[in-house]
C-alpha positions in Angstrom: -5.1 30.8 0.9 -5.3 31.0 -3.1 -1.7 30.8 -3.0 -0.9 28.2 -0.7 -3.7 25.7 -2.7 -1.5 26.3 -6.0 1.6 25.5 -4.5 0.4 22.7 -3.0 -1.2 20.8 -6.0 0.9 22.1 -9.3 2.2 18.9 -10.5 5.7 18.0 -10.3 8.3 18.1 -12.6 10.2 15.3 -12.3 12.5 16.6 -15.1 14.2 18.2 -12.8 15.9 15.8 -11.1 18.4 13.8 -11.8 18.4 10.0 -12.4 19.8 8.7 -9.2 17.3 11.2 -7.2 14.2 10.0 -9.3 15.3 6.3 -8.4 15.1 6.9 -4.6 12.0 8.9 -4.4 10.6 5.5 -6.1 13.2 3.2 -3.8 11.2 5.8 -0.7 7.3 5.3 -2.0 7.8 1.3 -2.2 8.7 0.8 1.0 6.4 3.7 2.4 3.7 1.4 0.2 4.8 -1.7 1.9 6.7 -3.9 0.0 9.5 -6.6 1.5 12.8 -7.4 0.3 13.4 -4.4 -1.5 17.1 -3.9 -3.4 18.2 -1.0 -5.2 20.0 -2.3 -8.4 20.5 0.5 -9.5 22.5 2.4 -7.2 25.5 -0.1 -7.6 25.3 0.5 -11.1 23.7 -2.9 -11.7 23.2 -3.8 -15.9 20.4 -6.2 -15.6 17.5 -4.3 -17.1 16.2 -3.6 -12.8 16.8 -0.2 -10.8 15.0 -2.0 -8.1 13.4 -5.3 -7.1 11.0 -6.2 -4.0 7.9 -8.2 -3.2 4.6 -6.8 -3.2 2.4 -8.1 -0.6 -1.2 -8.6 -0.7 -4.5 -9.1 1.4 -6.1 -11.7 -0.8 -3.9 -13.5 -3.3 -0.3 -14.5 -2.9 3.2 -11.8 -2.6 4.1 -10.8 -5.9 8.1 -10.5 -6.7 8.5 -8.2 -8.9 11.4 -5.9 -10.8 10.8 -2.0 -11.1 12.8 0.1 -14.1 12.8 4.1 -12.8 12.4 5.8 -16.4 14.1 9.2 -15.8 13.8 10.1 -19.8 11.0 11.8 -21.8 9.4 8.7 -22.6 9.6 5.1 -22.5 9.9 3.2 -25.7 9.3 -0.1 -26.9 12.4 -0.9 -27.8 13.5 0.0 -24.7 11.2 -1.6 -22.1 11.8 -4.7 -24.4 15.6 -4.5 -23.7 14.8 -3.8 -19.9 12.8 -7.2 -19.4 15.0 -9.1 -21.5 18.0 -8.2 -19.1 15.7 -8.5 -16.1 14.6 -12.4 -17.8 18.8 -13.2 -17.9 19.4 -12.4 -14.6 20.2 -15.6 -12.1 16.7 -15.2 -10.5 14.5 -15.7 -13.8 12.1 -14.3 -15.0 10.2 -12.3 -12.7 6.2 -12.6 -11.6 5.8 -9.0 -12.7 7.7 -5.7 -14.1 6.8 -1.8 -13.2 7.5 1.0 -15.2 8.3 3.9 -13.4 8.2 6.9 -16.0 8.7 10.6 -15.2 6.8 11.4 -18.0 3.5 10.8 -19.9 2.7 7.4 -21.7 0.3 6.8 -23.9 -2.3 3.7 -23.7 -0.5 2.5 -27.2 2.9 2.9 -25.1 1.5 0.8 -22.4 -0.6 -2.4 -24.6 2.5 -2.4 -26.8 5.4 -2.2 -23.5 2.3 -5.1 -21.3 2.4 -7.3 -24.8 6.1 -7.2 -25.1 6.8 -8.4 -21.6 4.4 -11.3 -22.0 6.0 -12.5 -25.2 8.9 -12.8 -22.2 6.8 -14.6 -20.4 6.4 -11.2 -17.8 2.3 -12.1 -17.1 2.2 -8.9 -15.1 3.3 -5.9 -16.6 2.7 -2.2 -14.7 3.4 1.3 -16.6 3.2 4.2 -14.2 3.6 8.1 -16.2 4.7 10.5 -14.0 1.4 11.8 -13.0 0.4 8.4 -11.8 3.4 8.2 -9.8 2.8 11.9 -8.1 -0.8 10.3 -7.4 0.4 7.8 -5.4 2.7 9.5 -3.6 0.1 12.0 -2.8 -2.5 9.4 -2.0 0.2 7.0 0.6 3.5 9.1 1.1 2.9 12.7 0.4 5.5 13.6 3.3 8.1 12.1 1.2 7.1 13.8 -1.8 7.3 17.6 0.1 10.4 16.7 1.2 11.3 15.5 -2.4 10.4 19.2 -4.1 11.2 20.9 -1.4 14.9 19.8 -1.9 15.6 17.5 1.1 18.0 15.3 0.6 17.4 11.4 0.4 19.9 9.7 2.2 22.3 7.5 -0.1 22.6 4.3 1.6 19.9 1.8 1.7 19.7 1.1 5.6 19.6 5.0 6.2 17.1 5.7 3.8 14.6 3.1 5.1 15.4 4.8 8.3 14.4 8.3 6.4 11.1 6.8 5.3 10.1 5.0 8.9 10.8 8.8 10.1 7.7 10.8 10.8 9.0 14.0 12.5 7.1 16.5 10.2 3.5 15.1 9.7 0.8 16.5 10.6 -2.2 15.4 11.8 -3.8 15.7 8.4 -0.9 13.7 6.6 -0.9 11.1 9.9 -4.2 10.2 9.2 -3.9 9.8 5.5 -1.0 7.4 6.3 -3.5 5.6 8.5 -6.3 5.1 6.3 -4.1 2.8 4.5 -4.8 0.0 6.8 -8.8 -0.1 6.3 -8.2 -0.6 2.5 -8.6 -4.9 2.7 -11.4 -7.1 2.1 -12.3 -7.3 5.9 -13.2 -3.5 5.9 -15.0 -3.1 2.0 -16.6 -6.8 1.8 -20.1 -7.1 3.0 -19.8 -9.8 5.9 -22.3 -12.6 4.3 -19.9 -12.5 1.6 -16.7 -13.1 3.7 -14.2 -16.1 2.1 -12.2 -16.7 5.3 -12.6 -16.6 9.0 -9.5 -16.7 10.4 -8.6 -14.0 8.1 -11.4 -11.7 9.2 -10.3 -12.2 12.4 -6.8 -12.1 12.0 -7.4 -8.6 10.1 -8.8 -6.9 13.0 -6.4 -7.3 15.4 -3.6 -6.4 12.8 -5.5 -3.2 12.7 -5.8 -2.9 16.0 -2.2 -3.4 16.5 -1.4 -1.0 13.7 -3.3 2.0 15.0 -1.7 1.3 18.7 1.9 0.2 17.7 2.6 2.0 14.1 3.2 -1.8 13.3 1.3 -3.5 10.5 1.7 -6.7 9.3 0.2 -9.5 7.2 -1.7 -11.9 8.3 0.7 -14.9 8.5 2.4 -12.3 10.8 5.3 -10.2 8.3 5.9 -6.9 9.2 4.4 -4.7 5.9 5.1 -1.4 7.0 5.5 1.2 9.6 2.8 4.2 10.4 2.5 7.0 12.8 0.6 5.6 15.5 -2.0 7.3 17.7 0.0 8.2 19.9 2.0 10.7 17.8 -1.5 12.5 16.9 -0.5 16.4 18.2 -4.7 17.2 18.6 -5.8 15.8 21.9 -9.3 15.5 20.2 -8.6 13.9 17.0 -6.1 11.8 19.0 -9.4 10.6 21.1 -11.3 9.5 18.0 -8.6 7.5 17.4 -8.9 5.9 20.4 -12.7 5.2 20.3 -11.7 4.0 16.5 -9.5 0.9 18.3 -12.4 0.4 21.1 -15.4 0.1 18.7 -12.9 -2.0 16.1 -12.1 -4.5 19.7 -16.2 -4.3 19.8 -16.4 -5.6 15.9 -13.5 -8.6 17.3 -16.0 -9.4 20.5 -19.1 -9.5 18.5 -17.6 -11.9 15.8 -16.7 -14.4 19.1 -20.1 -14.0 20.3 -21.7 -15.2 17.1 -19.3 -18.0 16.6 -19.8 -19.1 20.5 -23.6 -19.0 19.9 -23.3 -20.6 16.6 -25.0 -17.9 14.4 -21.4 -18.1 12.5 -20.5 -21.5 12.3 -17.6 -23.9 10.1 -18.8 -26.3 8.0 -18.9 -29.9 9.4 -14.8 -30.6 8.0 -12.1 -30.2 10.9 -10.2 -27.9 8.8 -10.3 -24.6 10.8 -9.1 -22.3 7.7 -12.0 -24.1 5.8 -13.6 -21.2 3.3 -17.0 -22.4 4.3 -19.1 -21.5 6.8 -22.6 -20.8 7.4 -23.7 -17.1 8.9 -27.4 -16.4 10.4 -28.6 -13.2 8.7 -28.9 -11.3 12.5 -24.9 -12.0 13.1 -24.2 -11.0 9.2 -26.1 -7.7 9.9 -24.7 -7.4 13.5 -20.8 -7.0 12.4 -21.8 -5.0 9.3 -22.9 -2.6 11.5 -20.3 -2.5 14.0 -18.0 -2.1 11.2 -19.8 0.5 9.4 -19.5 2.4 13.3 -15.9 2.1 13.1 -15.3 3.3 9.7 -17.6 6.7 10.5 -15.7 7.1 13.6 -12.2 7.5 11.5 -14.1 9.4 9.5 -15.1 12.0 11.7 -11.4 12.4 12.4 -10.5 12.4 8.6 -13.0 14.0 6.5 -11.5 12.8 3.2 -12.1 9.0 4.1 -14.5 6.7 1.9 -16.8 4.6 4.2 -18.4 3.0 1.4 -18.4 -0.7 1.4 -18.7 -3.3 -1.7 
């Protein structure tokens, strides 16, 4: 048992892999993380200071167009980072909303500060820098099956379209890995913010419905209907007991939806007097907020019984 644990958690040596292999992994990770309109320019030899471009989606603010630069070298220097950002700013698409460096090695806090400062001087307000350790942590959280394949020498497809299919394939996932991926659907304000502090009634209802759909079908969407990413559905779970727990989670999510609609109907949750159904101003009785918080916590606890690593705490 000890040898298995050591083999599973030891650090990944990204320096043992070629630059294009590293780019493939970075591209595959961002596909799995739900980014859209991803384009892999490094594959075609682009010299515009960008390996990958894409749009990052958020639950509670606008999508962000981001340039991703893969740094498959021992260190990220300010000079190299500045050149890459300058080239990207000169591209036909103009100054990006954000720039992200994914590095194979360590990055000091001083290096991060200098790179971010250089980006701001170019008009790039958001510059993110991931060290190799941070990239590995993100992979283990959201796409451990990709990391496992990468380390074991499974060849990732070259063509972008084939790589997308590769990322959406779940043939080797254990139930543990499936549940880890599923947990991402609960990392949104509708499940982490006390209902008394909820800012949008339509967004809350849509989030619950989208989560039910994601667990049932494996298709996860944003509130406006855009597909974020593909997930394994509860029907792919192999263990009958685990599958039964996840079926119960879906029933309890549906109960949240019914409780919400009940309190809308009896006016214990009510919009303000304006005619805008999307107005963030609404009134809620304490009894209604308590009932929704309890129903939500019940569903989260059931998911934790299926996957004990899950954190059920609410902000």
